[in-house]
Steps between C-alpha positions, in 0.01 A plus 500: 500500500774742591688415187182530292446838636855607434473376145178681461665828615796438256265433211288816555475648147666842495573740221668835535233670281200396719507827701551703197224323313251538781582856598790645293528811289282363232214439746548852645463647153195285439643252243449120533746223394378224266401192697479674831165340574638148428775544752284604792429144624880430511546798717216386722654152536837648607330695768327179638820299493684781689228517760522124555867503529498788753254303713724187490806707587345559845587142586830454301794728586691411187203578289450819686856607434456425132167678493657796670783507237243468226305792640815713531585426135144592404524824697826594331343416169194720570730787588677472174183470317361814680818696423469370136134603499587847646767559232268391218227734642746799500619411154136479372397819667811672337412360163152622538622844592736503204216401269272770640780766457556386137126512433493862638798594283320366196181689600695826555692460184181440296344800663783721427521383143130569457538842655789568274293404207216729617738785546663454161151478337381805692822695401446395137137611502600842654781539250253442213222707658746787562619481144141484353392811702812697422378825362824692564712701266850365405770715379677281244766719348668843532756661291695834510722673248873417502616823657258453787609132541869609516404743779342222702129529401456169332167334434492329835558824685235679300244214572572516859458873513163494314361212714609688815291799390203276421539341839475833676185586310351165581580550867332830522192358325497190728451727810190681354327291243249226540605356164807281496755588226720242339874547556767525228797266536813437321539160307849427621734197527679663795310296756650192658464195265411152634559253221229235417688160460533364148312789347749779460246739634508711821195555709510865400483406139225247565301762692541751213379243231197402705405859589517590127308194398217518748485858631383836364823684518560817306850550377679826463827627355679833525748672280696819563622672181667826411232669289714817445827653625459526880151365474391153624171319441373216713261257331288245686335225296221290668347191332139556391527884530470707198600827672863580476651619830775752449671747722761740352728749662853634550760239579579707818139450613513115472357459849188695421472317166481157669242634746282627215530167325413320818175708546393451147569125519300472817213691335489257217520208730254616765311822402264490804780473753683771320218742604550386857873563455445855374253564776781450760790659302560858585371755248338243268129579576421639151668194331311273738158634413567533130618136478189375688267684272667372194491144625123529567438644146700215340341216693373225265304277736235562761709350787807705391284816494352419834851446660630815346204706614555368849870609478391846376256528792801434738707788364237746377538822698131588446362250742137546378622409156685206664165378635355501146802309354480233769115476475526436120774243555286304755214513260717360214663220712315458824712197595827700519608598848751783435243737339268472803794573730579814302133604524509460878805722531349759272170496696690535820700803367164669422367448850248240370546261793180300442599431138851424599379238749282340237786479255736356751245232580474416135872496480565247770241268340706469174656157415866471419425255216308777324800738498784531243785263605735790581245640752413190693802504722420845649124442537487331848725776652293773351173329607629463854583874506146586348338294782695697752404825339130395520567466880629851503192630312289325776705651790775259555821633340757291694539203257505731195796697643693183591454348145602816325287546196776463235687252719849641390462854635817678621559478873400864568161453321437184695580671827279804413202275405538304822521821698172617352332169561620509860340847543174381342496213748556766778853376591657846493828393677573243234391741221760766624769234532454368146483849356829587670660185357379612152650855566835327574484365138348790301406867571174545705320703237426209257132448416471174675689631808273813527187288468621273781577801718151652429330183621716498824427863568125460438507193740670714767228776439799727415316697235768790464759239412246325263438830330870538435528144365211576245671817402825340441340217307321751273829695438674159417237416247516851344874445451418163334285666248779737399757214496294259314266696274375186322373362837351842616137367452582213735633732767193717459263200565691409812477858616126526452402162647751483791722787582251793480232311702758436774616863488138614513424271809809619680415864431152445646637331806739788559227753463539621141148421387508739205829337357342158565191581297697651221728192474235234529290665223791425261462117560271267299162396630544143382799444732409295808754657740430855361128496582558345847734784571243747366264355760754549776577845408124585492466339855798713630331806349171403687302432192348161601268498206779533251700244694224244489443565130873424415507195725192368330661550165820318626280209601337495160838509320668233719237251599755233572752717694490560871669842552205727437286315761782490756569880461128588500466289819766715673318812403154362608653405837654846537146647441370278781307251270642182651242265349535638144881480555481123594297435189772667293789322678303166454463559128877588480603184690300282267680635196846510668502218762871555575465877515566614855363843487118410485549271793658757717235743388233249594660451837512873550127527423420216746722668770305826443187300581669372821505152355856428620509121464371514139753786427795285638396215270519733201821643607651159546400397153636815358840432668544178289539731193667799665689368790720813550220755482562716808171671500328163465677354803425819704137465407495140615652579828255778557205268429653252747517755773143604420356159522 
């Protein structure tokens, strides 16, 4: 029996792979060996035999020793297998990580390749689009006579000089025009060349070929010749233009000759913006007006005629005639925005504030898609400025001043406009500060500076100073008439619709009623501000009937505007008619919901009726739109103490 048991132990089937097969790395990873199910009974038999042997070893020391040795060997083997299993597990995890890393690299590489393809495709599309929409002017060739070349003025130098003059004209126009003008550039091989492999071409050459094939470029050449001893003639030839561009003059006056040729060239390339250029060039008023009138007379299409009439409306010194030009232009092409903007400006110059408001509202409703391509870029900016000007016409000038109507105004003009807007929102301290900053840049007697100072002095109730401002402004405009006789009618309209009414009001406020009446009688009766000032002067003179009549007329002429009601409310309150004043202030507030003056007046009327809580409510609302109005803050504090 003991021997049989010993033999049984010796014959226990054992394979070094049993542990690995039943729980090795393959099992851990979820894989199965072929035949694993068939081997399960053998493994079970080994376990039974081992259990029998161990039980027998309890009674046989020799068998116990052998069984112990056997178990030690098995333990060592298990340790080796565990170590082997752990190493295989680490190797498998590392292999999985490497596989995952390589997969990620492949994904990143594919993504980068796709992005590169998209970028190259996009760049190619933009390259072709830019070429197809190229409407610029290219200067192909320039030549000079041999004596000039010997002295250093070769064709390249002449081309650079002419293009430089054209660039200066273009830059001036870009500051003031709503119509984009195409630039003139030199067709040169001087740029850095990047060779395209196996083609013999550079990117610069390819770009030139594509632009010529797909675009709408106009090509130009210039030639300087000696037409007579000491006389030079500069010829400019432009494809598709029948007119010969020629400028001649003494050789000693070559600089002037190139400038004349540049102006004539720009006029052929962009006649509309040449008018804008002449408008802002010193001493060229007569040339400006003459060219604009010739362009209107030579217009061949309805849209061209409408555009040119709008341009003429912009520069026409007779602002009543400008209204007629712009009105005709809008009737011809109602979809065009520029003509309506010119109409709004002209109506504003005449003091027709209601008509100006209506035109501005039509202007901001225009669609960019309906405009000429070279005017679409400027339309959003101008519409934003027009929306801000509508705010100003309804009693909220702050946004208009910050936008700056032309958006590219000189610093001094921006400061002066903001100073005036600050005064109109009753922030006198800020107004004075901005005005002083403008004085640091330009003299204090500019028109915009004097207007800003007028508003601040009126807000301070400093009527003697306001009188001086108006007198200086009138003198400044009289000088403008003599310095710019072509524009004299424009100055006259400004005087009659703005300066003389201001001077008349300041005269009445300082006790000169006779002078005030004489001045106000020279102003038109279809000017919204003029008739409101007529009403105020009549009130100061104690003629309530006349005052009521003129305020009623102002309400008729400006049914959408809040100023007449706001001012009439102040007068009614001063007369002791608080209820009627409240009705006037309510009507003004409905028309100009961000206009602080009617709200303050409403609060003052409520305070006069000892309704302090309601008055405080109106004062608080008004402070949203005029937070630095000292009189408003004082009125609110007084109402709080009274409640």
